[in-house]
C-alpha positions as CSV (number, residue, x, y, z in Angstrom):
1,M,9.5,-9.1,7.8
2,A,11.1,-5.4,7.5
3,I,11.8,-3.6,4.6
4,Q,15.1,-2.2,4.7
5,T,16.5,1.0,2.9
6,I,20.5,-0.2,2.7
7,N,23.4,2.2,1.3
8,P,25.3,0.8,-1.9
9,F,28.4,2.1,-1.1
10,N,28.8,-0.1,2.2
11,N,25.6,-2.3,2.4
12,Q,24.9,-0.9,6.1
13,V,21.0,-0.7,6.8
14,I,20.1,3.1,6.9
15,K,16.4,2.5,7.9
16,S,14.1,-0.3,8.6
17,Y,10.4,-0.1,7.5
18,E,7.6,-2.6,8.5
19,E,5.1,-4.2,6.0
20,M,2.1,-2.4,5.6
21,T,-1.6,-4.1,5.8
22,P,-3.6,-4.2,2.8
23,D,-5.9,-1.8,4.8
24,A,-3.4,0.7,5.5
25,V,-2.4,0.5,1.9
26,E,-5.9,1.4,1.1
27,I,-6.1,4.1,3.6
28,A,-2.7,5.3,2.4
29,I,-3.9,5.4,-1.2
30,S,-7.3,6.9,0.1
31,I,-5.5,9.9,1.8
32,A,-3.1,10.6,-1.4
33,D,-5.8,10.3,-3.8
34,E,-7.8,13.1,-1.7
35,A,-5.1,15.5,-1.6
36,F,-4.3,14.7,-5.4
37,Q,-7.7,15.5,-6.4
38,H,-7.8,18.9,-4.4
39,W,-4.2,20.1,-5.9
40,K,-5.1,18.9,-9.3
41,K,-7.3,21.7,-9.5
42,N,-4.2,24.4,-8.7
43,S,-2.0,26.0,-11.1
44,I,1.8,25.4,-10.2
45,F,1.8,29.0,-8.9
46,G,-1.3,28.5,-6.7
47,A,0.3,25.7,-5.1
48,C,3.8,27.2,-5.1
49,S,2.1,30.3,-3.3
50,T,0.0,28.2,-1.0
51,A,2.8,26.0,-0.1
52,A,4.8,28.9,0.8
53,Q,2.5,30.9,2.6
54,S,1.5,27.6,5.0
55,C,5.8,27.5,5.8
56,R,5.9,31.1,6.8
57,P,5.2,30.5,10.7
58,Y,4.6,34.3,11.5
59,A,4.0,36.4,8.3
C-alpha cells in the first residue's frame, strides 16, 4: 500500500511513496547512523565550511 502526502487545503495528493521493506529500513538507518557518527565529531562551523566547499562546483 502506498503512503501519500496530501495537501490539507484541497485534499489533493502531492506524492505517493511505496512502503519500505524491513531490510530497506535497516539499510537506511545504518547509512544515516554512519553519517551521524562522522558529522557529530565536527563543530557546526566545520560542518558548514565543509558543506559550503562541496557546494562550490568550480572554486
